[in-house]
C-alpha positions as a printed Julia matrix, in Angstrom:
139×3 Matrix{Float64}:
 117.08   -86.16  53.28
 113.55   -84.22  52.96
 110.74   -84.63  55.11
 107.01   -85.46  54.73
 103.63   -85.44  56.42
 100.96   -87.87  55.31
  97.7    -87.41  56.64
  94.96   -89.9   56.87
  91.93   -91.02  58.11
  92.6    -93.25  61.3
  89.41   -95.43  60.32
  90.41   -95.75  56.65
  93.87   -96.3   57.09
  95.59   -95.89  60.24
  98.81   -96.39  61.66
  97.88   -99.46  62.72
  96.93  -100.88  59.56
 100.54   -99.49  58.29
 102.38  -101.16  61.09
 100.63  -104.21  59.99
 102.05  -103.83  56.29
 105.9   -104.22  58.1
 108.85  -103.77  56.27
 106.82  -104.15  52.9
 105.62  -101.07  52.81
 101.86  -100.25  51.08
 101.49   -97.77  48.32
  99.75   -94.17  49.59
  97.66   -94.58  47.09
  94.0    -92.38  46.17
  95.77   -89.43  46.35
  94.22   -87.16  43.48
  95.51   -83.37  44.38
  98.1    -82.27  42.1
 100.16   -80.32  44.73
 100.05   -84.04  46.55
 101.3    -85.66  43.29
 103.94   -83.49  42.98
 105.14   -83.27  46.45
 105.15   -87.42  46.26
 107.38   -87.17  42.61
 110.25   -85.31  44.75
 110.63   -88.3   47.72
 113.24   -89.96  47.92
 113.64   -93.91  49.37
 114.73   -93.05  52.58
 113.31   -90.03  53.35
 111.12   -89.79  56.48
 107.22   -88.5   56.92
 105.0    -88.17  59.89
 101.96   -90.06  60.25
  99.28   -88.28  60.92
  95.66   -89.33  62.55
  93.26   -86.35  60.56
  89.29   -86.3   61.23
  88.66   -86.49  65.04
  92.15   -87.07  66.26
  94.26   -84.59  64.46
  97.57   -85.9   65.9
 100.74   -86.88  64.7
 101.17   -90.54  65.7
 104.28   -92.49  64.13
 107.02   -91.82  61.45
 107.23   -93.74  58.51
 110.01   -94.05  55.55
 109.31   -93.95  52.14
 110.53   -97.28  51.0
 109.43   -97.3   47.1
 109.8    -93.77  45.08
 107.06   -92.61  42.36
 104.64   -94.92  39.93
 101.36   -95.25  39.22
  98.84   -95.76  41.55
  97.54   -98.9   41.1
  93.44   -97.62  41.97
  93.63   -95.05  39.34
  91.99   -96.1   35.54
  93.13   -92.79  34.49
  96.8    -93.35  34.04
  97.5    -89.76  35.57
  98.07   -90.67  39.29
 101.29   -91.29  40.87
 101.96   -92.4   44.43
 105.21   -93.53  46.69
 105.32   -96.63  48.97
 105.66   -95.92  52.94
 106.49   -98.31  56.19
 106.11   -98.0   59.57
 109.18   -97.3   61.42
 108.22   -96.1   65.46
 105.4    -94.87  67.02
 105.52   -91.48  68.67
 106.3    -91.77  71.86
 104.03   -88.6   72.87
 101.16   -87.29  69.85
 101.46   -84.37  68.61
  98.04   -82.71  68.01
  97.43   -80.25  65.63
  96.51   -77.71  68.51
  99.77   -78.25  70.1
 101.68   -77.69  67.21
  99.69   -74.53  66.13
 100.79   -72.94  69.59
 104.34   -73.93  69.48
 107.13   -71.29  68.32
 108.92   -72.77  65.33
 106.12   -74.06  63.86
 104.03   -71.61  62.28
 104.57   -71.43  59.0
 104.1    -75.8   58.94
 102.36   -76.83  56.29
  99.84   -78.85  58.82
  99.09   -75.29  60.02
  98.33   -73.36  57.26
  97.25   -76.02  54.22
  95.49   -78.51  56.62
  93.84   -79.94  53.7
  96.55   -81.11  51.65
  96.97   -85.03  52.45
 100.65   -84.59  51.62
 102.92   -82.14  52.75
 106.46   -81.24  53.2
 107.97   -80.42  56.8
 111.55   -79.26  57.02
 113.83   -80.46  58.82
 113.53   -77.37  61.62
 109.89   -78.34  62.0
 110.95   -82.0   61.71
 113.54   -81.34  64.64
 110.53   -79.55  66.48
 107.71   -81.93  66.44
 110.42   -84.67  67.08
 111.25   -83.27  70.56
 107.42   -82.97  70.9
 106.82   -86.39  70.47
 109.66   -87.81  72.68
 111.53   -89.16  69.76
 115.11   -88.78  68.49
 115.66   -88.84  65.04
């Protein structure tokens, strides 16, 4: 299993929007960055990820699961962009802020800290465990 982080502006597509999609999930569309797309190409059904509210909140608020592997992005008319589908699994008990991640030993190499503009990014197994502990959840 691999772990990921998905960033979204909460006023555009927030955790509540994701939860409302239920078990069918929703396409993670609109990504127009080659590195982020390539990360999505590596995702498998069952992989888990953090749902991160960007902009003003800058915090991890939930856990998602990949529920459909890479496929054409329905919002792309050029045919060169792809995406995965994700579904909400559970909200975190305590949101984990970017500042908290920056100050947590073991997270100094996390992509969220070192490449904060990337909307889809990998999370190592150790980073996953640390953030889950910080969030008050077991996985």
